[in-house]
C-alpha positions in Angstrom: -0.3 -0.1 0.2 1.6 3.5 -0.5 1.8 5.3 1.7 2.4 8.7 0.1 -1.1 10.5 0.9 -0.4 9.3 5.0 3.1 11.6 5.0 1.8 13.8 7.8 1.1 11.4 10.6 2.5 10.0 12.8 4.2 5.7 12.1 1.2 5.1 14.8 -0.9 7.4 13.3 -0.5 5.9 9.4 -0.9 2.4 11.2 -4.5 3.0 12.8 -5.4 4.4 9.2 -3.3 1.1 7.6 -5.6 -1.2 9.4 -8.9 0.9 9.4 -8.8 0.3 5.1 -7.9 -3.4 6.4 -11.1 -4.0 8.4 -13.5 -1.9 6.0 -11.7 -4.0 2.7 -12.0 -6.9 4.9 -15.7 -5.9 6.4 -17.1 -5.7 1.9 -16.2 -8.8 1.2 -18.5 -10.7 3.6 -20.6 -7.7 2.5 -20.1 -9.2 -0.9 -20.2 -12.7 0.0 -23.5 -12.9 2.2 -25.2 -11.1 -0.7 -23.7 -14.1 -3.1 -25.2 -16.1 -0.6 -28.4 -14.8 -0.3 -28.9 -14.7 -3.7 -28.1 -17.9 -4.7 -30.4 -19.7 -1.6 -32.8 -17.4 -2.2 -32.6 -18.9 -6.0 -32.9 -22.3 -4.6 -35.6 -21.9 -2.4 -38.5 -19.5 -4.0 -39.9 -21.6 -6.5 -42.6 -18.6 -6.7 -42.5 -14.7 -6.5 -45.3 -13.6 -3.7 -45.1 -10.9 -0.9 -45.0 -14.0 1.7 -42.8 -16.9 1.7 -44.4 -20.7 2.5 -42.7 -22.4 5.1 -41.3 -24.3 3.0 -39.2 -21.8 1.8 -38.9 -20.4 4.5 -36.9 -24.1 6.0 -35.3 -24.7 2.9 -33.7 -20.3 2.8 -32.2 -21.2 6.7 -31.3 -24.4 6.2 -29.2 -23.0 3.2 -27.6 -20.0 5.2 -26.5 -22.4 7.5 -24.9 -25.0 5.5 -22.7 -21.8 4.3 -22.5 -20.6 7.5 -21.4 -24.6 8.9 -18.4 -24.1 5.8 -17.3 -20.6 6.7 -16.6 -21.9 10.4 -14.9 -25.8 9.2 -12.7 -23.3 6.2 -12.0 -20.3 9.7 -10.5 -23.3 11.3 -8.7 -25.1 8.8 -6.7 -22.0 7.5 -6.6 -21.0 11.7 -4.5 -24.7 12.3 
């Protein structure tokens, strides 16, 4: 990361800015993943348009999201080992 625009800041302030940018980048990546998973689960589980969801669709959607969360936790554990 270029620090040209951070030259007037102390080393501590520069590190804080860099950490903040990293955190925001991670949050954005997580939001994009959540959006994609939600779209996929919706496409798989919701079979007809309407203002309400049938119980079968709600269960499918919840199960789909649960599988995603389980997968993410598995990957995080595998990467931390």
